[in-house]
N, C-alpha and C positions, 0 to 999 in steps of 0.2 A: 497784908504784905508790908514788910518793914521797909523803912527808908534809910538810905545810906547817910553818912555824915553830911553836915551842911556844905553845900557847894558842889556835891557830887551827884551826877545824874544817874537815873536807873535805866536799865536795858529792857525794852518792851518788844513784844511780837506784834507787828502791825495787823496781822490777820485777826487777832483777837481784840486788838485795840486797847488792851490792858495788860498789866503785869501778869506773867505766868506764875502758877502757884503750886505745882506739884514737884516731886523729886525725880521724876522720870526724865530720860533724855529729851531735850527740847524744852526744858522747863527751868524756871528760876528756883534755886534752893534759897529760901528767904533768910535774910539776916535778922538780927535781933531788933526789937522795936525801938523806934525813935520818933521824935516829933517831925512832922512834915514841914519843911521850910517853903516859903513862897519864892518862886523863881520868875524872872522876867522872860518874856517870849524870846526865842532866838532871833538874832539880827539877820540871819541869812537862811537859806533853805535847810530844812531838817534832813539829815542824811538817813538813807536806808541801807542796811547792810545785809548781805546774804553770804552764808558760809558755803564755800566751794569744796569743803573737805580738806583733810590734812591741815595746812596752815593758810589755805587760800581764802580770800575774801573778795567780794564785789561790793563797792561802796558807790551809791548813787547820791550825788549832791546836786539837787536841781537837775539841770540837763547834762551835768558832767559825771563821768564814771571813772573811778579809780579801781585798779585791780592790785591785789597783794598775792604774790606766789600762785597764780592761777594754774592749777594742775587738775585736769578733768579726765585725762586719758586712762588713768588707773591701770597701768601696765601690770601684768602678772610676771613677777621676777623670781618667785620662789622664796623660801625662808631657810637660811639666810639668802639675801638677794644674790642672784647669779649676775655678776658684773658684765657678763657677755650678752645679757638680754638685749635684743635690738631695740633701739629707740623708735617708737611709732607714735604718731599723733592720730587720735581718734577724732576725726573732723566732725562726724555726726554727733558724737557726745558733746563736743565743744560748741556746736553751732548756735544754740540758743542761750547759753548761760552767761558768757562774759559781757554781753551787750556790745556797745561800741566805745571802748575806753579811750580816753585821751592820755592816761598815765598808767604805767605798769611799774610797780615797785617790787624788786626781787631781793629777798633776804639773803639767799645764797644759791649756788648753782647745781646742787644735787638734782637728779632727774625728777623727784617728786615735788620739786618747786619750780624748775626751769624748763622742763621738757616741752610744755605747750606755749611758752612765752613767745618764741620767734614766730610761730604760726599766727597767734593772736595779734601780734604787733604788725605782721605783714598784712593781715586782713583788715585791720582797723586803722593803721597809720599811727598807733599810739607811740609815745616816747617811753623807752625803757630805762629805768634807773637801777643801778646796781654797782657792784664792785668792778674793779678793772677786769677781773676774770669774766664777769657778765658782759662787759663791753666787748672783749675779744671774742667771746663765744657768739655774741650777736653778730659780729662781722663774719664769723665762720659760717653762720647760717644764711648769710646774704643780706642781712639788714643793713641799710645805709647808716653811716656814722651820724647823719642828721637825726636819726631816731634813737640814738644811744647816748646816755649820759652817765659817766663814771662818777660815783660819789664815795666818800671815805667815812663820813661821820662828822657831825658838827654843823653840817649845812642846814639852813632853814630856808626852804624854797617856797615862794609865794605864787600860787596859781589863781589868785583872784578870789574865788569862792571858798578856798581852803588853803592851808599851809601844810607843808610836810617837813618835819624835822627828822634828819637822818642820824642814827645812833650807831656808833661802832660797837659791835657785839661779838659773841662767841658761839661756836657750834657746840652741841652737846657731846659728851664723851661716852663711849661704850663702857662695858664692865672692865675692860682692860685699859681704861683711861686713854683710849685713842679715838680719833675722829674717823668715821667711815669715809672712804674715798677722799683722802686728803689731797691737797695740792692747789696750785694756782696756775693761771694761764697768763704769762707775762707778754706773750705775743699771740698773734692770730693762729690757732691750730687748724688742722684739717676739720672738715665738717664732722661733728660727733656722730658715731654710728651705733654705739652701745652705751648702756648706763654707766659703765666704768669710764667713759670719755667725759663725763660731767662731774668734775671734782667739786669739793665744797667751795673752794675759791674765796675764803674769808666770809664772814657773816655780818649782816647788818640787821638793825631793827628800825622801825619807823613809828613816828607819832603823827597822825593826821588830825588836823583841827579845822573843821568847817568855820567859816566866818561867823563869829558870835555863837558857835555851837559847841557841843561837847568834844573833848579831846579823846582820841582813841589810840592806844599803844598796841603795836603788832610785833609779835615775835615769830620767827620761823624755826627756831631751835632752842633747846632747853639749857642754855647757859647765858651768861651776861657779865658785863663789867659794871659793878655797882656804882662806881664813881661816875660813869657815863650817864647814869639815870637820874642823878641828883637834879632836882628842880623840875622834872617833867610833870609829876603829879597828875597823871591822866585820870579822866572820869571813868574810863573803861579800859581794861587791859586784856588783850587776847594773848593768853600765856600758854606756851607749849608745855605739855605734860612730860616730865622726864622719863626716859626709858630705863635709867639706872640710878643708883645712888652715888655716882662718881663725883657729882658736884656737891660740895658741903652745904648743908642747911639751905637748900635751893629755895624753898618757899618762904621761910622767914626772912632771909636776906633780900630776896627779890621784892616781896611786898613792902618791906621797910624802905628799900631804895625807891619804890614807886609811890611812897606815902599812902599806902593802903587804898587802892582805888575803890570807888563806890561799887563797881561791878567787875567781876573777873569772869572771863569766858575761856574755859579750857579748850585747847586745840591740839592737833597732831596726836590724838588718841584713837582715832578711828582706823579701821582696816582700809588702807588706801589702795588696796588691790581689789576691793569689792565694789559693786555698782553703787551709784549715788541714789540709794533708796532709803527712805526713813522707816523705822528708826535706824540710825547709822549702825553698821556692823562693827563689832569690836571683839578682838580676840581675848581669851580668858586672862592671859597675862597682862594685857593692856587694861582690862577692866579692873584688875587689882591695883594697878598703878593709878588709874583714874580715881578710884575710890580713896586711895591713900592721899592723892593730891587734894581732893575735895576736903577730906578730913583735916589736912594740914592748913588749908586756907581758912577753914572754919575756926581752927584753934588760934591761928595767928591774928586773924582779922574778922572777928565775929559780927561786925557791923557791915561787912561786905556781902553783896548779893553774888551768887554764883549761877551763871546761866550755862546749861549744857545745850549747845545749839543743834538744830536739825539742818540737814542739807537744803540749800536753795530757798530757805524760809526767810521772808523779809522781816527784819528787826529794825526798830528805831528807838528813840530815847524819849523819856518823859520826866 
């Protein structure tokens, strides 16, 4: 197994206790060989990450849990999505997977990112961070304002065992250069009833850094503002696979802006209407886009490891 550039950590699967080494889903696609640098032991608890599908993640840092875009209900909406599809929370499917989070980070408020957030927050008491739209939608679902924090980008929030940096970002564009379900909620709306009631509402990215541990960058959609990423230089980047070529030079520009992370984890490539069973289900068109994404990363950053995650599988760093 190759090692990424000096100072960058590698992504491991805790169930194996070592780096993965095949090219199948759930594996590391190895980078080119390099000398192994010595690294000090982390100063704080080592984080464990589990992919919840789409762009969702559960991060356990010691006794604290952080969720990113937790969406487990996997609604069937049709293709293209029927915007009149009723919003439903699958409480049985959610029950065991999010843990008891203290913090929920929302990248944007489309249904496949936000649908389950109010339920999880009500059950756990977690504080929800997101755009002003996320704040107003949280109130519409009956969450108290004491559990909702509106952020814009530029904030660096200290949670003791970890910090969260908020990055103003962009949503991906479709083939017609438009955003699906555009719009913001400037005031509290009626409680959403169908997926069309959950607009994009602006988009954020987040960088989570455990105390003394590796930094992890999270995207929820496949576009970005390169200037906003300057200086982040994450160890690991959870990067959304683009659905179209509407964004110019997506992979080269993004990896340059992130200073070529030691590990890239593609997300938002799975069929998010299929059950959470491994190997993750992927549609033929999405498979082609995932293959093209992996090839582009390998071309631009040959020393970077690529991990294709499996659902609910614990991963850590080494």
